[in-house]
N, CA, C and O atoms as a DFTB+ gen file, in Angstrom:
400 C
 N C O
     1  1      94.317     116.952      94.266
     2  2      93.991     116.494      93.090
     3  2      94.846     114.810      92.920
     4  3      96.022     114.667      92.584
     5  1      94.040     113.886      93.200
     6  2      94.688     112.180      92.708
     7  2      94.072     111.390      91.873
     8  3      93.033     111.784      91.342
     9  1      94.526     110.289      91.633
    10  2      94.194     109.685      90.518
    11  2      93.771     108.370      91.335
    12  3      94.457     107.956      92.270
    13  1      92.874     107.896      91.013
    14  2      92.445     106.261      91.513
    15  2      92.631     105.293      90.415
    16  3      92.055     105.640      89.383
    17  1      93.275     104.171      90.345
    18  2      93.149     103.222      89.264
    19  2      92.632     102.123      89.858
    20  3      93.266     101.449      90.670
    21  1      91.362     101.861      89.460
    22  2      90.741     100.420      90.193
    23  2      91.515      99.007      89.832
    24  3      92.057      98.906      88.731
    25  1      91.553      98.070      90.644
    26  2      92.219      96.963      89.955
    27  2      93.828      97.172      89.963
    28  3      94.469      96.282      89.404
    29  1      94.379      97.989      90.397
    30  2      96.082      98.098      90.194
    31  2      96.402      97.480      91.601
    32  3      95.600      97.791      92.481
    33  1      97.098      96.928      91.845
    34  2      97.928      96.661      92.936
    35  2      99.060      97.170      93.041
    36  3      99.857      96.972      92.124
    37  1      99.382      97.820      93.972
    38  2     100.730      98.702      94.375
    39  2     101.587      97.618      94.302
    40  3     101.428      96.509      94.811
    41  1     102.967      98.223      93.297
    42  2     103.873      97.909      93.114
    43  2     105.177      97.635      94.112
    44  3     105.675      98.607      94.680
    45  1     105.658      96.474      94.295
    46  2     106.549      96.350      95.508
    47  2     107.680      97.464      95.084
    48  3     108.239      98.123      95.960
    49  1     108.017      97.654      93.557
    50  2     109.366      98.211      93.653
    51  2     109.114      99.115      92.425
    52  3     108.214      98.762      91.662
    53  1     109.711     100.088      92.184
    54  2     110.061     101.314      90.912
    55  2     109.735     100.138      89.776
    56  3     108.773     100.145      89.008
    57  1     110.937      98.977      89.875
    58  2     110.531      98.401      88.328
    59  2     109.522      97.562      88.170
    60  3     109.689      96.829      87.194
    61  1     108.493      97.377      88.777
    62  2     107.373      96.650      89.008
    63  2     106.164      98.022      88.726
    64  3     104.965      97.752      88.654
    65  1     106.463      98.880      88.644
    66  2     105.258      99.926      88.690
    67  2     105.124     100.058      86.874
    68  3     105.971      99.893      85.996
    69  1     103.602     100.443      86.812
    70  2     103.078     100.225      85.637
    71  2     103.229     102.079      85.367
    72  3     102.982     102.483      84.230
    73  1     103.592     103.001      86.344
    74  2     103.570     104.413      85.885
    75  2     104.996     104.613      85.363
    76  3     105.206     105.722      84.871
    77  1     106.043     103.719      85.381
    78  2     107.641     103.880      85.237
    79  2     107.709     103.858      83.593
    80  3     107.038     102.929      83.144
    81  1     108.173     104.427      82.876
    82  2     108.889     104.658      81.596
    83  2     110.220     104.356      81.396
    84  3     110.792     105.403      81.702
    85  1     111.157     103.455      81.026
    86  2     112.212     103.950      80.456
    87  2     112.815     104.691      79.088
    88  3     112.686     104.449      77.888
    89  1     113.526     105.694      79.829
    90  2     114.035     106.734      78.556
    91  2     114.806     106.143      77.973
    92  3     114.556     105.838      76.807
    93  1     116.255     105.700      78.691
    94  2     117.221     105.075      77.669
    95  2     118.000     104.246      79.281
    96  3     117.321     104.246      80.307
    97  1     119.062     103.770      79.281
    98  2     119.667     102.479      79.704
    99  2     120.100     103.202      81.504
   100  3     120.336     102.595      82.549
   101  1     120.063     104.328      81.279
   102  2     120.228     104.934      82.408
   103  2     119.404     105.857      83.119
   104  3     119.814     106.467      84.107
   105  1     118.234     105.982      82.640
   106  2     117.010     107.110      83.038
   107  2     115.721     106.422      82.637
   108  3     115.371     105.917      81.571
   109  1     114.958     106.587      84.122
   110  2     113.778     106.377      84.249
   111  2     112.933     107.629      84.412
   112  3     113.241     108.534      85.188
   113  1     111.350     107.639      83.285
   114  2     110.658     108.466      83.587
   115  2     109.509     108.376      84.556
   116  3     108.547     107.874      83.976
   117  1     109.232     108.681      85.854
   118  2     108.311     108.508      86.595
   119  2     106.940     109.538      86.455
   120  3     106.797     110.739      86.687
   121  1     106.045     108.519      85.981
   122  2     104.910     109.453      85.419
   123  2     103.705     110.170      86.793
   124  3     102.965     111.138      86.616
   125  1     103.810     109.453      87.937
   126  2     103.384     109.864      88.987
   127  2     104.158     110.821      89.553
   128  3     103.515     111.705      90.120
   129  1     105.656     110.948      89.582
   130  2     106.353     112.761      90.342
   131  2     106.503     113.286      89.000
   132  3     107.026     114.397      89.078
   133  1     106.214     112.888      87.556
   134  2     106.590     113.677      86.810
   135  2     107.906     114.200      86.795
   136  3     108.085     115.407      86.634
   137  1     108.968     113.300      86.966
   138  2     110.389     113.528      86.919
   139  2     111.131     112.717      85.982
   140  3     110.590     111.999      85.141
   141  1     112.287     112.830      86.126
   142  2     113.336     111.608      85.646
   143  2     114.585     111.440      86.684
   144  3     115.190     112.331      87.280
   145  1     114.788     110.043      86.721
   146  2     115.569     109.665      88.046
   147  2     116.194     108.617      87.476
   148  3     115.512     107.833      86.815
   149  1     117.461     108.426      87.606
   150  2     118.736     107.049      87.488
   151  2     118.093     105.815      87.489
   152  3     117.399     105.516      88.460
   153  1     118.208     105.111      86.623
   154  2     117.934     103.927      86.955
   155  2     118.450     103.429      88.065
   156  3     117.583     103.191      88.905
   157  1     119.936     103.088      88.513
   158  2     120.471     103.132      89.566
   159  2     120.455     103.525      90.725
   160  3     121.324     103.361      91.581
   161  1     119.209     104.202      90.830
   162  2     118.633     105.262      92.030
   163  2     118.604     104.194      93.418
   164  3     118.104     103.073      93.320
   165  1     119.185     104.682      94.663
   166  2     118.884     103.508      95.750
   167  2     117.685     103.435      96.326
   168  3     116.934     104.285      96.804
   169  1     117.610     101.878      96.161
   170  2     116.261     101.448      96.452
   171  2     115.261     101.033      95.761
   172  3     114.309     100.363      96.159
   173  1     115.560     101.602      94.265
   174  2     114.075     101.239      93.513
   175  2     114.406     100.411      92.645
   176  3     113.984     100.569      91.499
   177  1     115.385      99.132      93.018
   178  2     115.197      97.892      92.272
   179  2     114.259      96.885      93.111
   180  3     113.309      96.305      92.587
   181  1     114.599      96.743      94.399
   182  2     114.305      96.098      95.352
   183  2     113.200      96.544      96.202
   184  3     112.528      95.729      96.834
   185  1     112.934      98.099      96.253
   186  2     111.777      98.704      96.671
   187  2     111.037      99.908      96.285
   188  3     110.655      99.620      95.151
   189  1     110.622     101.040      96.540
   190  2     110.011     101.971      95.999
   191  2     110.620     103.384      96.517
   192  3     110.845     103.605      97.707
   193  1     110.804     104.096      95.713
   194  2     111.499     105.337      95.961
   195  2     110.665     106.307      96.857
   196  3     109.475     106.571      96.680
   197  1     111.575     106.863      97.976
   198  2     111.202     107.185      99.050
   199  2     109.661     108.332      99.270
   200  3     108.606     108.470      99.890
   201  1     110.543     108.923      98.236
   202  2     109.229     110.627      98.041
   203  2     108.050     109.576      96.754
   204  3     107.460     110.298      95.951
   205  1     107.806     108.200      96.636
   206  2     106.894     107.903      95.557
   207  2     105.451     108.166      96.393
   208  3     105.003     107.684      97.433
   209  1     105.031     108.986      95.604
   210  2     103.460     109.508      95.679
   211  2     102.450     108.676      95.853
   212  3     101.401     108.994      96.414
   213  1     102.759     107.305      95.276
   214  2     101.416     106.159      95.547
   215  2     100.927     105.955      96.858
   216  3     101.655     106.093      97.842
   217  1      99.833     105.661      96.923
   218  2      99.003     105.395      98.319
   219  2      98.192     104.010      98.139
   220  3      97.473     104.071      97.142
   221  1      98.139     103.266      98.552
   222  2      97.364     101.459      98.696
   223  2      96.108     101.832      99.272
   224  3      95.921     102.234     100.421
   225  1      95.126     101.634      98.216
   226  2      93.576     101.356      98.970
   227  2      93.624     100.270      99.101
   228  3      93.970      99.539      98.173
   229  1      93.187      99.664     100.671
   230  2      92.888      98.176     100.236
   231  2      91.757      97.631      99.648
   232  3      91.145      98.470      98.986
   233  1      91.256      96.518      99.653
   234  2      90.174      95.811      99.036
   235  2      90.248      94.834     100.040
   236  3      91.291      94.530     100.618
   237  1      88.583      94.090     100.356
   238  2      87.671      95.195      99.868
   239  2      87.256      96.361     100.620
   240  3      87.764      96.604     101.715
   241  1      86.542      96.952     100.205
   242  2      86.276      98.817     101.046
   243  2      84.551      98.700     100.840
   244  3      83.969      97.786     100.257
   245  1      83.966      99.823     101.452
   246  2      83.068     100.385     101.045
   247  2      83.092     101.731     100.464
   248  3      84.139     102.201     100.018
   249  1      81.994     102.362     100.453
   250  2      81.970     103.439      99.400
   251  2      83.201     104.442     100.449
   252  3      83.189     104.362     101.677
   253  1      84.233     105.380      99.640
   254  2      84.775     105.928     100.187
   255  2      84.317     107.459      99.779
   256  3      84.143     107.742      98.593
   257  1      84.126     108.455     100.853
   258  2      83.994     109.830     101.079
   259  2      84.676     110.770     101.291
   260  3      85.707     110.393     101.848
   261  1      84.645     112.200     101.089
   262  2      85.420     113.213     101.764
   263  2      84.686     113.213     103.095
   264  3      83.467     113.374     103.049
   265  1      85.162     113.084     104.046
   266  2      84.247     113.356     105.686
   267  2      84.438     114.766     106.048
   268  3      83.693     115.239     106.906
   269  1      85.701     115.789     105.285
   270  2      85.281     117.114     105.981
   271  2      84.212     117.807     104.994
   272  3      84.022     119.001     105.222
   273  1      83.627     117.344     104.135
   274  2      82.537     117.448     103.336
   275  2      81.334     116.800     103.467
   276  3      80.374     116.880     102.701
   277  1      81.472     115.874     104.913
   278  2      80.169     115.055     105.129
   279  2      79.252     116.132     105.859
   280  3      79.865     116.913     106.586
   281  1      77.680     116.308     105.758
   282  2      77.093     116.966     106.927
   283  2      76.470     115.704     107.549
   284  3      76.480     114.523     107.203
   285  1      75.904     116.392     108.630
   286  2      75.124     115.454     109.595
   287  2      74.124     116.127     110.096
   288  3      74.117     117.215     110.672
   289  1      73.159     115.301     109.798
   290  2      71.298     116.153     110.119
   291  2      70.963     114.946     111.126
   292  3      71.460     113.820     111.076
   293  1      70.074     115.387     111.994
   294  2      69.592     114.767     113.250
   295  2      67.936     113.887     112.604
   296  3      67.328     114.459     111.700
   297  1      67.505     112.847     113.038
   298  2      65.952     112.511     112.733
   299  2      65.750     112.135     114.116
   300  3      66.719     111.823     114.808
   301  1      64.685     112.139     114.532
   302  2      63.879     111.706     115.771
   303  2      63.194     110.306     115.797
   304  3      62.005     110.197     115.498
   305  1      63.898     109.321     116.129
   306  2      63.193     108.090     116.444
   307  2      61.708     108.230     117.362
   308  3      61.564     109.095     118.225
   309  1      60.538     107.108     116.965
   310  2      59.770     107.042     117.434
   311  2      59.377     107.397     118.934
   312  3      58.380     107.995     119.341
   313  1      61.031     106.562     120.026
   314  2      61.169     106.690     120.827
   315  2      61.760     107.834     121.716
   316  3      61.964     107.887     122.928
   317  1      61.964     108.729     120.710
   318  2      62.416     110.167     120.767
   319  2      63.939     110.486     121.139
   320  3      64.404     111.224     122.008
   321  1      64.395     109.885     120.426
   322  2      65.932     109.992     120.322
   323  2      66.272     110.086     119.000
   324  3      65.752     109.637     117.979
   325  1      67.860     111.179     119.345
   326  2      68.248     111.664     117.846
   327  2      69.278     110.991     117.496
   328  3      70.369     110.933     118.063
   329  1      68.767     110.240     116.112
   330  2      69.415     109.295     115.592
   331  2      70.655     110.131     114.150
   332  3      70.125     110.257     113.046
   333  1      71.596     110.436     114.236
   334  2      72.333     110.990     113.121
   335  2      72.441     109.900     112.156
   336  3      72.691     108.697     112.229
   337  1      72.148     110.793     111.154
   338  2      71.748     110.732     109.503
   339  2      73.491     111.593     108.703
   340  3      73.874     112.758     108.596
   341  1      74.002     110.418     108.367
   342  2      75.420     111.431     107.482
   343  2      74.989     111.461     106.026
   344  3      74.309     110.649     105.399
   345  1      75.427     112.342     105.730
   346  2      75.219     112.403     103.915
   347  2      76.718     113.405     103.684
   348  3      77.303     114.390     104.134
   349  1      76.835     112.051     102.365
   350  2      78.364     112.415     102.146
   351  2      78.330     112.056     100.630
   352  3      77.610     111.110     100.310
   353  1      78.909     112.593      99.832
   354  2      79.125     112.526      98.384
   355  2      80.393     110.910      97.835
   356  3      81.552     110.948      98.248
   357  1      80.031     109.974      97.148
   358  2      80.737     109.700      97.135
   359  2      82.161     109.653      96.413
   360  3      82.264     110.079      95.263
   361  1      83.212     109.151      97.072
   362  2      84.473     109.576      96.030
   363  2      85.043     108.664      95.354
   364  3      85.278     108.873      94.164
   365  1      85.343     107.623      95.872
   366  2      85.726     106.166      95.212
   367  2      84.572     105.494      95.750
   368  3      84.123     105.487      96.897
   369  1      84.099     104.813      94.477
   370  2      82.882     103.456      94.729
   371  2      83.432     102.639      95.382
   372  3      84.662     102.596      95.398
   373  1      82.461     101.534      96.291
   374  2      82.480     100.268      96.869
   375  2      83.143      99.224      95.742
   376  3      82.731      98.994      94.605
   377  1      84.572      98.539      96.591
   378  2      85.001      97.507      95.936
   379  2      85.094      96.512      96.405
   380  3      85.336      96.500      97.612
   381  1      84.951      95.245      95.702
   382  2      85.543      93.933      96.392
   383  2      84.473      93.391      97.610
   384  3      83.539      94.191      97.565
   385  1      84.298      92.748      98.292
   386  2      83.009      92.246      99.034
   387  2      82.617      93.139      99.836
   388  3      81.755      92.785     100.640
   389  1      83.066      94.459      99.886
   390  2      82.189      95.038     100.669
   391  2      81.035      96.208      99.700
   392  3      80.381      97.141     100.165
   393  1      81.108      95.739      98.274
   394  2      80.380      96.477      97.822
   395  2      78.868      96.036      98.661
   396  3      78.578      95.105      99.413
   397  1      78.152      97.137      98.146
   398  2      76.563      96.883      98.306
   399  2      76.208      98.062      99.340
   400  3      75.050      98.214      99.729
């Protein structure tokens, strides 16, 4: 399972991340990883931790579905063609200009 936080941009570094908590001057708590790591950890000042689990969802986007659970049925058109109808439950609602 995962968490989607709408209207929050991907942080460029651990130090810009809203999921980081400073425990003391030397340690940070990463809410995403549920672990502590040293503030001096390589790459976290100017970049993200190599095992950071955050994934960017670009906007605008249409509704996002679990394609593994999608069902495909067919409807016959008046001209006799089979038209695929994809039925899938929305996992994340549409966001931005792709709404609708």
